[in-house]
Every structure is written in C-alpha cells, then in structure tokens.
C-alpha positions, 0 to 999 in steps of 0.5 A: 540434523536433516529437516523432516518436511512433509513429503508430497511428490517428486519431480517429472518435468517441466522447465523455467519457461513452463514451470515445473511438473510434480507427481503427487504421492499424496491426495490431491485434496491435501494440497491447495493452490498457492502452497509453498513447496520446497524441491530438494536435490543434492546441494540445493533447494529450490522453492516455489508455489503451486499454480495448478492442480491436474488430474491424469491417467495413464490411459483415458479409459481408466479415468472414464470408467468407474472402476470402484462400481465394477471391482471390489474395493481392494482391487479398485484401490490398487487399480487407482494407485497404478492408473490414476494420478495428480500433478502439481504445476509449480512456479519456480522462484528461488534456489538456495545452496544448502551444501552437502549433508551436515557432518559429512566429509564433504560438508566439512570441506564445503564449509571450510572453502566458505569460512576461508573466503574461497567460496561465496556464503549461500544466499538466495538466488533467482532460479537459474537451473532446474533440478534432475527428474525425480527430485523429492518435493516437500510442503515447506515447513517453518524453517523454510518459511523463515529462510526466505521471509525472514524469522519473526522477531529478527531485524525489521521482520513483521508477521502479516499472515500465516500459511494456509496449510500449516499455519507457519507465520509469514513476515514482511521486511519492514525495513525494505517495505518503507523504502519504496512506495507499497499498495494495499488492494482488494474489492470493497469488503475484503478488509483493506482497512483492517490490513492496513491497520495491521501493517501501520501498527507494525511500523509505529510499534517498530519505529521503522518510519513516520506515518501520515494518514490521510484518513478520509473516513475517520477509521484509523485514529479513535476507536470505531465499530466495524460496519459488518460485524458491529464489533469494536475496532481499536484505533491506532491512537488508543494503543499508541497514545503520545506517539500518534497524533490525531488531526481534525480538519477545521477549528472546533471539529470532532471525530466521532465525538472525540477531541483531536489533539489539534485542528488543521486550518489552511491559510488562504495564502497557502492555496496555490493556482496549482491546487486549484488546477488539481480540481479541474474534474471535480469542480468542472473547470473549463480550458480557460482556467489556467489563463485566468488563475495566472492572471490572478497570480500576477495581480495579487501574488500569494494573496490572490484566493482572498482577493478573488474571493473578496470580489463581488458581482455588482454593478453601479450606475454612473453618468456619462459626459452627456448625462446619461446614466448607465450600469458599469461593474463595481470597482470591486467586482470580478468584471472590473478586475478582468477588464483592467488586467486584460482577463476574459470577463466571462471566464473570470466570472465563471471561475468565481462561480465554481470557486464558490464551493471553496470560498465557504469552506470553514477550514480555509481561513485568513489568519489561522489560530496557529501554524497547524501545517508546520506543527504536522511537519514537525510532528513527522520529523520528531518521530511522531505519527499523524492521522489527518481525519477529515471529520464531517468534511468528507467530500471528494473536494475536501480530500483532493484540496487538503490532501494535495496542498499538505502533501506539497508543503511536506514534499518541499520540506523533506526535499530541503532536509535531504539537500541540507543532509547531502550538502552540508552534513546536517541530520539525515531525514526520517523516513516518511510514509504517506498513507492514501486511501481512495487512492484512485481519486488522486492518482488516476490518469487525469490527475496524476500528472497534476498532483504531488502524489505521482511525483512522490510515486515516481521520484521522492524515494531518494527524498525519504518519502513513500506512498502507501495506496489503498484502493479497491479499484487499482486499474483506475490508478495511472499505470506509471504509478502502479509500476512504481510500487514495490510491495503489493498486498492484495486481497480478492479482486473480481475485476479482470482489469483490477487484477491485471493492474495489480500483477502489472510488471511482475514475473509469472503474472499469468500464473498468479492471475487465477490465484488472485481470483480465487482468494477467499473474500475475507482474510486471505491476501496475496503478498507480491513485489519488491518487499517480499522475496516471492509471491505467496498467498497467506492467511492475513493476520486478524486485527483483534485482541490477540494481535495487540497482545502479541505485538505490544507484549500484554499490559505489563510495562516497565517504568522506563517504558511508561515514562517514555510513552509519556514523553519524559 
C-alpha cells in the first residue's frame, strides 16, 4: 500500500553543492526551518531538511504592489496564486532505493533479484545523485522517521525527542551512541542537565553501558528541585535503586541531606605528581614546579605528598665552631630537604605554600577506611552505575583533582582488562561512559594535554571507555577533543564561536549554523554527528512523570523483576 504523506511541493532546481530548491504548494506558514522532508522520484526516496524558506515573485512588481487592496478578494487571490510563490531550500542528506510500486510485475522482478542475491538489499546511502525536475516533495511521516532514525523499542533505539511539525518520535541508537564520545551542549538555562538525565536514564534502563557521573553540582543522584520552576526533579537513584550507587566525597559527607551508598576518600599515596601539574592554572603554579615535583618523587616515591605535607618552615638555632649562634633550617623543613636534594629552596617553599589548599582537604587521608576507588571500579565492572557527588566540595580545585585522579585509575583498569581480553581471552570489558560536567574546565587547550580526559576522547574508544561531555561553552573545549565527538546534542547557543565549535567537522555546517541559532531557548535541540543518520532539530523529551511511566512501564512489576532489582 502506498504511504499517504502530506505533499508540500515539487522540485524546481538546485544540486548537490547548492542544495535543492522546492516550490511550495502549501502556505509557507505551514513549514518550519528544520522540517524533515522526503523527495519521491521513481524507485528512490531522497531525505533532507529545510534550511531556508524564501518568498519570490514572477515579476517584482507583483510583490511590491498590494493587489489585495486594488482588486476584489477573489481576483487578488487568483493573482497571488499565479504570480507570488515561496521556495524551500533543502539540504539533501540521504537516499534510499524503494523499488517499483509494490504489487507490480516490476516489483516482483526487483524483489526476486534481491532474494536471489543478484542485487544488494536496499540500504540508506549518502546522496550521490539528484532527482529530476518536478519530483514530488512531502513532509516525512512516522514511517520515514522510523526508516532513518529507527523504530522506537527496536534494538537500542531510544526516543530522545519528537519532530516539531507532526510530533513523530525520533530515536538515537544507544548501541552506536556509546561507541564514541559524545556531547550535550547549550547555553545556560536551556535544559542541558534535564536532557542529560533523559539520556542517562535510557542508558541505564536498556543496560547499554556502565555510567560514571562526575556530578559537580549534586544534580543527578537524589531528588532535587528545579531552580527555575521550583518543581521537584526525580533523581536517578530514586528510580533505579540498586542499579545506581551514589558516592559522596569525603568521610561522613551527605548529599542534600541524604546519606550516600558509600564515601570516597583519597589516599595521599594515590596523588601523583602529574595530578598536581593538572592544577597549574588553578593553583597558579610556576614553571619550576615540575622540577620540584620530580625531586620530591625521587626522594620519597609514592609517599611524596604526605612527606611534603609533614615538612615545616621552622628554623633552629645552632652554635658554630666559634660559639656564635646562628639560625638554620629545621631538619624537617622544606628548606632542609631542598638543600639536601639539590632543589631550589625558594621554588620548593613556594610550592609548599600553594599546596596548602590541598593539604587541608578532608577527603585526602593517610589511610582511607576502605579502598573506595577500587569499590567504584568494581561497581562499574559489575554493571552498576556510579554518581560521584561532590557535596560541599564544589570548588574547581576539588573537581579537577578528584576527577582526574579517579579517571586515571579507571583508565588503567580498563586498559588492563582490555589487554587481558585480547591477549588471553578473558572476559570482555564492559562499555563505560564517563559523564563530565563543566567540561571546558578539564578539556580546555591548556589542560587537555595534561588530563586523562583528552586521552580518553582521542584513544580510549578501543578500550571500551568514552566520554559524555556536558557544557555551555563548547568553544572553550580543545578543538581536537571536539573533533572526536560522535553524537552531538545541542540546545540553543547564542555565541557564534560556540556554534562554530559544535558544528566543527560536520558537512553542511553553514546551512545548520542559522538553524542552531534559531532554536527555541528551551525544549528544542539539534541532533548531529555520527550517532544519528542525519542532522535534525527536534522537540526534546520532557523529564517528567510521563517520561518515567513510558520508560519503566508504570508501577506494575513482576516478582522476578523485583528480586532482580534487589540483587537476588
């Protein structure tokens, strides 16, 4: 049966390098920029999006003169129909062979060749040719959306939003999504955190990967209240119970008055000199710092941080050979260590001063009560999901140090597991996604070469680890990292540099630039990149009770499901 789509016009010109031009046969007010359209021509369908709507006239005089004022309404209407028109500019993206009319002899022959292996089965292809003049153009229907973006409920397809014109569901393939790093972008107040919660809920529910959320602002674990609407916001822990473990930073820490599953304490011996170097900008460290750190590590190896912290700045009085009293550095002082080890005393004392901000951190201890870093890694390996909430430790210094140290440990664990899997046939590592908020603080040009995160974005896909970066200033993220992102989901961005960053490396970015700038400030996003077959603006899914009911299927659960949720 032939699909009944809404016809909107016919093809009048254009090409692969200049887009297609479509003459509208409906009012231009019925079509929005970003509309998903299908151009139907013989055995092929061409899929594209509207990137511009232009008014035209057969003669400029008809556009300049108000004929509706000069002529009776019926004459003016007829005149408008003959002389005034609107054109769409359509960015072509994909083409699909659909074959002859079903039921016809030609269709039987075409299908027979495919079944016999004499012809490749139809598959979606990049646009390589153009349809002829006057090919019919339609608004895509639900079947077209499912053909290109996948049908809801099949495989790893997860509804992320709906088309703006006809409210058809649009999916992302979560299995593809997790295979490469991805990004959620948008100016402040555009709902990035809500959209990220939606995506994370899908990943957790469909069990496509383990998720580690570096939750700087304590938003994702427990229930919260929206800052703008003051309405309650359901936390991921509330819905997924034992699947999600909330970890608090520091012994005895609570998250918005709630007690986490366990707390993270860092062993002083786990802090490497490279962790300190990543804090260069935050601590305003000098060029001499790496030399001093290397000397400390040479002197004390893994215990360098504790030994350096224990040093004092005191002096003691001693008598020389002539009985004269003079002051010299205390044997346990920074100066005494520097003099004994060939380090610059001034540089060493300056570093000791700068590191006082870390020496006083309550979550850095000599002997943690438990190996909580290992417990986080084991939880992720076992298919659980971890939300690390920073609690009251919300400064950039806390975020940079803890995030980098923890991720460095995770990277080493996943590289080891991958090598064991490939070399010795042991268990395949579980796919892991690390969610990084305020990503520009860790992935800017100065920091990218020093942190573990840039290495993950560039190289760790082969080790089953990817990033999901969430940020309002993508232009401040190192361009080499942005270029590695597969799927990009972007809300409205007002800054031209941010728009350019989100679209970098994508074809047709000039046509998409205006579309991104003209999104509604809330609840509209542009899907881009490797994880989706073609760019498409959608009305994003709301994070509300209806979302949870649709995702989890209401409150009725079988006895087996309840036991599984409890870990039995």
